[in-house]
C-alpha positions as CSV (number, residue, x, y, z in Angstrom):
1,M,13.1,9.0,-13.3
2,F,13.2,6.5,-10.0
3,H,13.4,8.4,-7.0
4,T,14.3,7.2,-3.9
5,T,14.0,8.9,-0.3
6,V,16.2,10.3,2.1
7,A,16.5,8.5,5.2
8,R,16.4,10.6,8.5
9,A,19.9,12.1,9.7
10,A,21.6,11.4,13.1
11,P,20.9,10.8,16.2
12,R,18.8,7.9,14.7
13,A,22.1,6.3,12.9
14,A,21.8,3.0,15.3
15,R,18.7,3.0,14.0
16,L,18.9,3.7,10.3
17,A,21.9,0.8,10.6
18,L,19.1,-1.6,11.4
19,L,17.4,-1.2,7.6
20,L,20.1,-2.7,6.7
21,L,19.6,-5.5,8.1
22,L,15.7,-5.8,7.3
23,P,15.6,-8.6,4.8
24,A,-2.6,-0.3,-1.4
25,F,-11.3,-3.2,-9.0
26,A,-13.1,-0.7,-7.6
27,A,-12.6,3.3,-7.2
28,A,-13.9,3.4,-4.0
29,C,-11.6,0.8,-2.1
30,S,-13.8,0.2,1.2
31,T,-13.6,-2.6,4.0
32,T,-16.2,-5.0,3.6
33,G,-14.9,-7.2,6.4
34,R,-12.8,-6.9,9.6
35,S,-10.6,-9.6,11.4
36,P,-8.0,-9.0,14.0
37,V,-4.3,-8.7,12.9
38,P,-2.3,-11.0,15.7
39,S,0.4,-9.6,17.6
40,T,3.8,-10.7,16.7
41,D,6.9,-10.3,19.3
42,V,9.6,-7.9,17.6
43,P,12.7,-7.2,19.7
44,G,13.1,-4.6,21.6
45,P,16.2,-2.5,19.4
46,M,13.6,-3.3,16.1
47,M,10.5,-2.1,18.0
48,S,11.9,1.2,18.8
49,Y,12.6,1.4,15.0
50,Y,9.2,0.3,13.9
51,Q,7.7,2.7,16.4
52,D,10.0,5.8,14.6
53,M,8.7,5.0,11.5
54,Y,5.3,4.5,12.2
55,S,5.1,7.5,14.4
56,E,2.4,10.5,14.5
57,I,3.2,13.0,11.4
58,E,1.0,15.9,10.3
59,D,0.3,15.6,6.4
60,N,-1.3,19.3,4.6
61,G,-2.5,20.0,7.8
62,I,-3.6,16.9,8.6
63,V,-2.5,15.0,11.6
64,I,-2.5,11.0,10.8
65,P,-1.9,9.0,14.4
66,A,0.9,6.8,15.3
67,I,0.6,3.0,14.1
68,D,0.3,0.4,17.3
69,V,3.1,-1.6,16.0
70,T,2.9,-3.8,18.9
71,K,-0.4,-5.0,17.5
72,M,1.0,-5.4,13.6
73,D,2.4,-8.7,12.5
74,R,5.4,-7.9,11.8
75,Q,6.1,-9.3,8.4
76,Y,3.8,-6.6,7.3
77,L,6.0,-3.6,8.1
78,R,8.1,-1.9,5.4
79,Q,11.7,-3.4,5.2
80,M,14.0,-3.7,2.4
81,V,14.5,-7.5,1.4
82,D,16.3,-9.8,-0.9
83,Y,14.6,-9.5,-4.4
84,P,16.5,-11.0,-7.3
85,T,14.3,-10.2,-10.6
86,S,14.7,-9.2,-14.2
87,E,11.9,-6.6,-13.9
88,P,13.5,-3.4,-14.0
89,V,13.7,-0.5,-11.1
90,G,11.1,1.1,-10.0
91,T,8.6,-1.7,-10.8
92,I,5.8,-2.1,-8.6
93,V,5.1,-5.8,-8.1
94,V,1.5,-6.7,-6.1
95,D,1.3,-10.1,-4.7
96,P,-2.3,-10.5,-3.3
97,E,-2.1,-14.4,-2.7
98,N,1.1,-13.4,0.1
99,R,-0.1,-9.4,0.8
100,F,2.9,-7.4,-0.3
101,L,3.8,-4.9,-3.0
102,Y,7.2,-5.1,-3.8
103,L,9.0,-1.9,-5.4
104,V,12.1,-2.9,-7.1
105,M,15.1,-1.5,-6.3
106,E,18.7,-1.5,-7.3
107,N,21.4,-4.5,-6.6
108,G,18.6,-7.1,-6.4
109,K,16.7,-5.5,-3.5
110,A,13.2,-4.8,-3.0
111,M,11.1,-2.3,-0.8
112,R,8.2,-4.9,0.6
113,Y,4.6,-3.2,2.1
114,G,2.3,-5.0,3.3
115,I,-1.1,-5.2,2.0
116,G,-5.1,-5.3,2.4
117,V,-6.3,-6.6,-0.9
118,A,-9.8,-7.4,-2.5
119,K,-12.0,-10.3,-1.3
120,A,-12.5,-13.1,-3.9
121,G,-13.9,-12.0,-6.8
122,L,-13.4,-8.3,-7.2
123,E,-9.3,-9.1,-7.9
124,Y,-7.5,-7.2,-10.6
125,Q,-4.7,-9.2,-12.3
126,G,-2.3,-7.9,-15.2
127,D,-0.4,-5.2,-15.8
128,G,-0.1,-1.8,-16.2
129,V,1.0,1.6,-15.8
130,I,0.8,4.6,-13.0
131,G,-1.1,6.7,-15.1
132,R,-2.2,9.4,-12.1
133,K,-0.7,10.4,-8.4
134,A,-2.9,12.0,-5.8
135,E,-2.6,13.5,-2.5
136,W,-5.6,13.2,-0.2
137,P,-7.7,12.1,-3.2
138,N,-11.1,12.2,-3.7
139,W,-13.7,9.3,-4.1
140,A,-16.8,7.8,-5.1
141,P,-18.5,4.9,-5.0
142,T,-18.5,2.9,-8.7
143,L,-22.3,2.2,-10.2
144,A,-21.5,-1.5,-9.5
145,M,-21.1,-0.8,-5.8
146,I,-23.7,1.2,-5.1
147,N,-25.7,-1.6,-6.7
148,R,-24.1,-4.4,-5.4
149,E,-24.7,-2.4,-1.7
150,P,-27.3,0.0,-1.6
151,E,-28.0,1.0,1.6
152,R,-24.2,1.5,2.3
153,Y,-23.0,3.1,-0.9
154,R,-25.9,5.5,-2.6
155,P,-25.9,7.6,0.2
156,L,-22.0,8.4,-0.8
157,A,-23.0,8.9,-4.7
158,A,-21.9,12.1,-4.9
159,G,-18.4,11.7,-3.8
160,M,-16.3,12.4,-0.4
161,Q,-13.3,14.5,-0.1
162,G,-9.8,13.9,1.1
163,G,-9.4,13.3,4.4
164,L,-8.5,10.3,7.6
165,T,-12.5,8.8,7.2
166,N,-11.9,8.6,3.4
167,P,-11.4,5.4,2.0
168,L,-8.4,6.2,-0.4
169,G,-6.4,7.6,3.0
170,A,-3.1,9.8,2.4
171,R,-2.3,8.9,-1.2
172,A,-3.3,6.9,-4.2
173,L,-2.1,6.0,-6.9
174,Y,-3.8,5.0,-10.4
175,L,-3.4,1.6,-12.0
176,Y,-3.8,2.7,-16.2
177,K,-4.2,0.3,-19.0
178,D,-3.4,0.8,-22.7
179,G,-4.4,4.5,-21.7
180,R,-7.5,3.9,-19.9
181,D,-7.9,4.3,-16.0
182,T,-8.5,0.3,-14.7
183,L,-10.2,1.4,-11.4
184,Y,-7.5,-0.3,-9.6
185,R,-5.8,2.0,-7.2
186,I,-3.2,1.7,-4.6
187,H,-3.9,3.5,-1.7
188,G,-3.5,4.2,2.2
189,T,-5.8,3.1,4.7
190,T,-6.6,4.0,8.6
191,E,-7.5,0.8,9.7
192,P,-4.1,-1.1,10.5
193,W,-5.8,-4.3,11.6
194,S,-6.7,-4.8,7.7
195,I,-2.9,-5.2,6.3
196,G,-2.5,-8.4,5.9
197,R,-6.6,-9.2,5.2
198,S,-8.8,-9.8,2.3
199,V,-11.3,-6.7,3.3
200,S,-11.6,-4.0,0.2
201,S,-13.6,-3.9,-2.6
202,G,-10.8,-4.5,-5.2
203,C,-8.1,-2.1,-4.4
204,I,-4.5,-2.6,-2.6
205,R,-4.7,-0.6,0.4
206,L,-1.4,0.3,2.5
207,L,-0.4,2.0,5.9
208,N,-1.2,5.5,5.3
209,H,2.7,6.3,6.4
210,D,3.5,3.4,3.6
211,I,1.5,4.8,0.9
212,M,3.0,7.7,1.4
213,D,6.7,6.6,1.2
214,L,5.9,4.4,-1.8
215,Y,4.0,7.3,-3.7
216,K,7.6,9.2,-3.0
217,R,10.0,6.8,-4.4
218,V,7.4,6.2,-7.8
219,P,6.8,8.8,-10.6
220,R,3.8,8.5,-13.1
221,G,4.4,5.8,-15.8
222,A,5.9,3.3,-13.5
223,R,5.4,-0.4,-14.4
224,M,2.7,-2.2,-11.8
225,V,2.3,-5.9,-12.2
226,V,-1.1,-7.8,-10.3
227,L,-0.1,-11.7,-10.1
228,G,-2.8,-13.7,-10.5
229,G,-3.1,-17.0,-7.5
230,G,-0.6,-19.0,-7.9
231,Q,1.6,-16.9,-10.6
232,P,5.2,-16.6,-9.8
233,Q,7.0,-13.8,-9.0
234,P,8.0,-12.5,-12.5
235,G,11.1,-12.7,-14.0
236,M,12.7,-14.3,-11.0
237,V,16.2,-14.9,-11.7
């Protein structure tokens, strides 16, 4: 069953009205490079809306810091967009080339999230289903990652518990194909600058605020499509 979250109630009715206008291959998924995200001007009322959306939150005793949206490219902030497609409601469509993740919704709409993607040569493409979900997941580097960067990853071979320093962030969705874990994840990050960039070791990263929102909306078994380079959006009508 496809679930949607309930928006916050008044006194933010004016901000909520703005929402109607607004057109996350390795298990580790750690950062492999850094490049700053350029600032983008956002009108005053919209800035207030986004500041509220990405404000500090506490989750299971862990405080997730607010995101400074003035330093984010607005296109990568969570927003509802037009998205006519024949894909069923509840499908996740990942577009690595354009750095977006879409959650197909009713009436030709989708919730769009900005993402950080894999560096060249580490990408996954194809489809599958969300076979597992986890809150504040544990993490360990894969053997391939340890072999590729032993000084960096061998000390972490025993794994890390969930928390703000964990590369998987607040939530993780695990992609399965034919009943097997692909080692491909959609997960959170505390590095806002990495959204819109090719920085990870294979997985898809969202802001922690965004992966928590997506996590609530998506059940186990949901279909997921990861587009290849230059591949058109699936089933566009």
